C-alpha positions as CSV (number, residue, x, y, z in Angstrom):
1,X,277.2,57.6,-29.4
2,X,273.5,57.4,-29.1
3,X,271.5,60.4,-27.9
4,X,267.9,59.8,-26.7
5,X,265.7,62.5,-25.3
6,X,262.7,61.0,-23.7
7,X,260.1,61.4,-21.0
8,X,261.0,58.6,-18.7
9,X,261.4,57.3,-15.1
10,X,264.5,55.6,-13.9
11,X,265.0,53.0,-11.1
12,X,268.4,51.8,-9.8
13,X,268.7,48.5,-8.0
14,X,272.0,47.5,-6.5
15,X,273.8,48.3,-3.2
16,X,270.9,50.6,-2.6
17,X,267.8,51.7,-4.5
18,X,267.0,55.0,-6.1
19,X,264.1,56.3,-8.2
20,X,263.8,59.2,-10.6
21,X,260.2,60.1,-11.3
22,X,258.9,60.8,-14.8
23,X,260.4,63.8,-16.5
24,X,262.0,64.7,-19.8
25,X,265.7,63.6,-19.8
26,X,268.7,63.1,-22.0
27,X,270.1,59.5,-22.2
28,X,273.6,59.0,-23.4
29,X,274.7,55.6,-24.6
30,X,278.4,55.6,-25.4
31,X,280.5,53.2,-27.5
32,X,282.2,51.9,-24.4
33,X,278.9,50.6,-23.1
34,X,278.3,53.3,-20.5
35,X,274.8,54.7,-20.0
36,X,274.1,58.0,-18.3
37,X,270.9,59.9,-17.5
38,X,271.0,63.7,-17.6
39,X,268.8,66.6,-16.6
40,X,269.1,70.2,-17.9
41,X,270.3,71.8,-14.6
42,X,273.4,69.8,-13.4
43,X,276.2,70.8,-15.8
44,X,278.0,67.6,-16.9
45,X,277.1,65.5,-13.9
46,X,274.5,62.8,-14.6
47,X,271.5,62.1,-12.4
48,X,272.3,58.4,-12.6
49,X,274.6,56.2,-14.7
50,X,276.1,52.8,-15.2
51,X,279.8,52.6,-16.0
52,X,281.3,49.9,-18.3
53,X,281.5,47.0,-18.5
54,X,277.7,46.8,-18.7
55,X,275.0,45.6,-21.1
56,X,271.9,47.4,-22.4
57,X,268.8,45.3,-23.2
58,X,265.8,47.0,-24.8
59,X,262.5,45.3,-24.1
60,X,260.2,43.8,-26.6
61,X,256.4,43.2,-26.9
62,X,254.5,44.6,-23.9
63,X,257.8,45.7,-22.4
64,X,259.2,47.4,-25.5
65,X,259.4,50.7,-23.6
66,X,261.7,49.3,-20.9
67,X,265.5,49.5,-21.1
68,X,267.5,47.4,-18.6
69,X,271.2,48.2,-18.0
70,X,273.2,45.6,-16.0
71,X,276.8,45.8,-14.9
72,X,279.1,42.9,-14.0
73,X,278.1,43.2,-10.3
74,X,274.5,42.6,-11.2
75,X,273.3,46.1,-10.5
76,X,270.5,47.3,-12.6
77,X,269.4,50.6,-14.1
78,X,265.9,50.3,-15.4
79,X,264.6,53.1,-17.7
80,X,260.9,53.2,-18.4
81,X,260.2,55.2,-21.6
82,X,256.9,57.1,-21.8
83,X,257.6,59.2,-24.8
84,X,260.7,59.3,-27.1
85,X,261.2,62.9,-28.3
86,X,264.6,62.3,-30.1
87,X,266.7,59.3,-31.0
88,X,269.9,59.5,-33.0
89,X,273.3,57.8,-33.3
90,X,276.6,59.4,-34.2
91,X,280.0,57.9,-34.9
92,X,282.6,60.1,-33.1
93,X,285.7,58.0,-33.9
94,X,288.8,57.9,-31.7
95,X,289.3,60.9,-29.5
96,X,292.8,62.3,-29.4
97,X,292.4,63.0,-25.7
98,X,293.1,66.1,-23.6
99,X,296.4,67.8,-24.4
100,X,297.8,69.4,-21.3
101,X,299.6,72.7,-21.6
102,X,303.3,72.8,-21.4
103,X,303.5,73.6,-17.7
104,X,301.1,70.8,-16.6
105,X,302.9,68.3,-18.8
106,X,306.2,69.3,-17.4
107,X,304.9,69.2,-13.8
108,X,303.7,65.7,-14.4
109,X,307.1,64.6,-15.8
110,X,309.0,66.3,-13.0
111,X,306.8,64.9,-10.2
112,X,307.0,61.4,-11.7
113,X,310.8,61.6,-11.7
114,X,310.8,62.8,-8.1
115,X,307.8,61.0,-6.8
116,X,309.4,60.8,-3.3
117,X,308.6,64.5,-2.9
118,X,305.0,63.4,-2.2
119,X,306.3,61.6,0.8
120,X,309.0,59.2,2.0
121,X,308.6,55.8,0.6
122,X,306.5,56.7,-2.4
123,X,307.1,54.7,-5.6
124,X,305.9,55.3,-9.1
125,X,303.6,52.8,-10.8
126,X,303.4,54.8,-14.1
127,X,302.5,58.1,-15.7
128,X,299.4,58.5,-17.8
129,X,297.7,55.4,-16.3
130,X,294.9,54.7,-18.8
131,X,291.3,54.1,-17.7
132,X,288.1,53.8,-19.6
133,X,287.4,57.5,-19.0
134,X,290.9,58.9,-19.6
135,X,294.4,58.8,-18.3
136,X,295.3,59.3,-14.6
137,X,298.3,61.7,-14.5
138,X,300.3,59.6,-12.0
139,X,299.6,56.3,-10.3
140,X,301.9,55.5,-7.4
141,X,302.1,53.7,-4.1
142,X,302.8,55.3,-0.7
143,X,305.1,53.9,2.0
144,X,302.4,51.5,3.2
145,X,301.9,50.1,-0.3
146,X,298.5,51.7,-0.8
147,X,297.6,52.9,-4.3
148,X,297.5,56.7,-4.9
149,X,296.1,58.5,-7.9
150,X,297.5,62.0,-8.5
151,X,295.8,64.6,-10.6
152,X,298.0,67.5,-11.7
153,X,296.8,71.0,-12.6
154,X,298.5,74.3,-13.1
155,X,295.6,75.9,-11.3
156,X,293.5,73.7,-9.1
157,X,289.8,74.3,-9.3
158,X,286.6,72.4,-8.6
159,X,286.5,70.8,-12.0
160,X,289.9,69.2,-11.4
161,X,288.6,67.7,-8.1
162,X,285.5,66.3,-9.9
163,X,287.8,64.8,-12.5
164,X,289.9,63.1,-9.8
165,X,286.7,61.9,-8.1
166,X,285.6,60.1,-11.3
167,X,289.0,58.4,-11.6
168,X,288.9,57.3,-8.0
169,X,285.4,55.9,-8.4
170,X,286.6,53.8,-11.4
171,X,290.0,52.7,-9.9
172,X,288.4,51.6,-6.7
173,X,286.4,49.0,-8.6
174,X,289.6,47.2,-9.6
175,X,290.4,44.7,-6.8
176,X,294.1,44.8,-7.8
177,X,294.3,48.5,-7.0
178,X,291.7,49.2,-4.4
179,X,291.7,50.9,-2.0
180,X,292.9,53.9,-4.0
181,X,293.1,57.4,-2.5
182,X,293.6,60.7,-4.3
183,X,296.1,63.5,-4.3
184,X,295.1,66.8,-6.0
185,X,298.3,68.6,-6.9
186,X,298.6,72.1,-8.5
187,X,300.8,75.2,-8.4
188,X,297.8,77.0,-7.0
189,X,294.7,75.5,-5.4
190,X,291.5,77.6,-5.1
191,X,289.9,77.6,-1.6
192,X,286.7,76.0,-2.9
193,X,288.6,73.2,-4.6
194,X,290.6,72.6,-1.4
195,X,287.4,72.4,0.7
196,X,285.8,70.0,-1.8
197,X,288.9,67.8,-2.1
198,X,289.4,67.6,1.7
199,X,285.7,66.7,2.1
200,X,286.2,63.8,-0.3
201,X,289.2,62.5,1.5
202,X,291.8,63.7,-0.9
203,X,295.2,65.3,0.0
204,X,296.0,68.7,-1.6
205,X,299.6,69.4,-2.6
206,X,300.8,72.8,-3.7
207,X,303.6,72.3,-6.3
208,X,306.6,74.6,-6.5
209,X,307.6,74.4,-10.2
210,X,311.0,75.9,-9.7
211,X,311.8,73.7,-6.8
212,X,310.8,70.6,-8.8
213,X,313.2,71.8,-11.5
214,X,315.9,72.1,-8.8
215,X,316.1,75.8,-8.9
216,X,315.1,76.3,-5.3
217,X,314.7,74.1,-2.2
218,X,312.5,71.1,-2.9
219,X,309.4,72.0,-0.9
220,X,305.8,70.8,-1.1
221,X,303.1,72.0,1.2
222,X,300.6,69.2,2.2
223,X,297.3,70.5,3.5
């Protein structure tokens, strides 16, 4: 991973145009080719980014201060460096990935085995469907054949909705899967998370752990 802190301006040219005026920012260049631009006031969410596959070309000569990032769709992220304050590279190696707690892992297993509890006609594609940014808990199809990505949490909070949002953004770029809609499933879903998920077109499902285990009636509440 390469970390660059620089005073820079950023221009995006693609389906629309966007401009970030000059300011000190953090630029992350990851081994998977992704490039993201961060400020100091937005938690983990970047101001702008380019997801892989994409290429980064650093300028030369009179344009040595210009970085151009291009993805396979021809969209461009143009970064104009005014002053580089820090530039370092670090080898992080292979990440072992997020290890879910026992309840979340078991919920995933149970729901995959009984995928029809999400709705009549649902069929499983696979558990732990791998993407460039991590595994989707469950990928399935609904009765109409549309692709559905399911994110499972023990407690559903806003960060889980954000995680599912990132997965959906990536999956919907795959013409073999798109359109992909999301289901946010948890034993408990916080009101703020429910509002955000609904606003983003996701379904929210409250999971009954005991019911999935067959201890009680099999009930899911779909909001």
